C-alpha positions, 0 to 999 in steps of 0.5 A, a space after each residue: 501101144 499097138 501099131 496098125 497091122 495095114 499100115 505099111 512102113 519105110 525102112 529107108 532110114 532105119 539102119 542096123 550097123 552091128 557090133 563092134 569093139 570099143 565097149 561092146 563087152 564092158 556095159 554102158 557104164 562111164 566115170 563121172 567128170 570130177 566136177 559132177 561128183 567122181 564116181 563111177 556110173 551112168 551119172 556122167 552120161 547127161 553131160 557127156 551128151 550133152 558135150 555132145 551137143 555143145 561140141 557140134 555147136 562150137 565146131 569141137 570134137 570131143 568125141 574123138 577121131 574127128 569129123 573124118 572119121 566116117 559116117 554111119 551112112 556109109 556103113 553097109 546095111 545089115 538085116 535087122 530091120 528087112 522084116 519090116 514091112 507092116 504094122 503087125 510086124 511092129 507089133 511082134 518085133 520091137 526092132 520093127 516098132 522102132 521103124 514104125 516110130 520113126 515113120 510117124 516122127 518123120 510124118 508129124 514133124 512134116 505136117 508142122 510147115 517147118 521151114 526148110 524141114 527135112 527128116 533125119 538122115 538116118 536112125 542108127 541102132 550100133 553095139 560097141 561103137 560108131 563112126 558117126 559124122 561127130 567122130 567116133 562114139 562108143 556106147 557110153 554116150 548113150 542115145 544121141 543125135 549128131 548135128 553134122 550128119 542129122 542122124 540119131 544113133 542108139 545102142 539098144 543096150 541102154 534101155 535095159 543096162 542104163 535106164 533099167 537096171 542102173 537107174 531103176 527106170 521103167 522098162 516098156 515099149 513106149 521108154 525107148 518111143 519116147 527116147 526116139 522122140 526126144 532125140 528127133 526133137 534135138 534134130 527139129 531144134 538143129 532145123 529151126 536153128 535154136 541148137 545153135 544158140 547153146 554157145 557156152 559150156 554153161 549149166 544150171 536149171 536156166 542154162 542154154 544147154 538145159 532149155 535145149 534139153 527141155 525143148 526136145 522133151 516138148 517136142 517129144 510131148 507134141 509128137 506123142 499128142 498126134 501119133 495116133 493121127 499119122 498115116 501112111 502113104 496108104 491113107 492108113 494111121 501107122 500108130 492105132 493107140 498110145 494109152 494112158 499108161 503108156 504116157 506114165 512110161 514116158 513121164 517115168 522114163 523122163 524123170 529117170 534121166 533128170 539130173 538131180 535123180 541121177 545126181 541122187 542115185 549116183 552121189 547122194 545129193 543134189 548140185 543144181 549148177 551142174 545140170 545139163 539136162 534139167 530136173 525129173 520135174 522139168 522134163 515130166 512138165 515139158 513133155 506135158 506142156 508139148 503134149 497140150 501144145 497148141 503150137 511149136 510156139 509152146 515149146 521155145 524154152 529159147 524165148 521165156 524168163 524161166 524153164 522151171 516148173 511153175 508154181 
């Protein structure tokens, strides 16, 4: 994955809110709720993120602190992204690559003529804990999108400590970009009203929560296909190249956060009825559907009879 050195970056929506307490020194391992197997580790991560989405659709605060806890948008902007001005900076600095990716995500979804579209309010990086429109969240939650403040939150240690070290997932720049595209996909689901269709705690491979996650993977695939064509305000493409190896990394990352893969890693068996995000195969399949899609209608996971991989 390479960025165009001539491209100019807009860092106005990407902010670092720094390091705070609440888990910063304890790593990112969380206990799995008893119904999902009861062993410690990252296996509960997908359930926690699913509950975050469900909570915002039902109005229940599960992060603690309440929605009155304050939004990270009120926090002072730190210096992490101040040097991110060009695609050349993105090639040299992973923080700046994050800015460039957000710019292409916003540019791509602006081009889709979505009724009522607005960019995410912010992409916030943090370490330890953060106050959001969904309440106070710690690193344990992993990357997530918060519907009330329409922002994405990311503890960048997730990729090394969780995805790579605990889950044995892939390492590479495009892995993070896939995750950002997935979370931005949740924003699109929110804008078009599909997120509001998740109204229960039902789990399983055909559940509304899984359909929401697979739609985000599908939207991530749509972005991946179009990303090298998205231009800055001066008409310069921002991403000059996404390779087949990059796409493979994205698919490998999708597999590493599949419910069945995580269940095997953490409890030694698969329980389909407990799935909240979809299997590895489902997640890879719907990313590919998005990559090959002609329109957003191809990602209408709530409107198809089944979201299982066709046999």
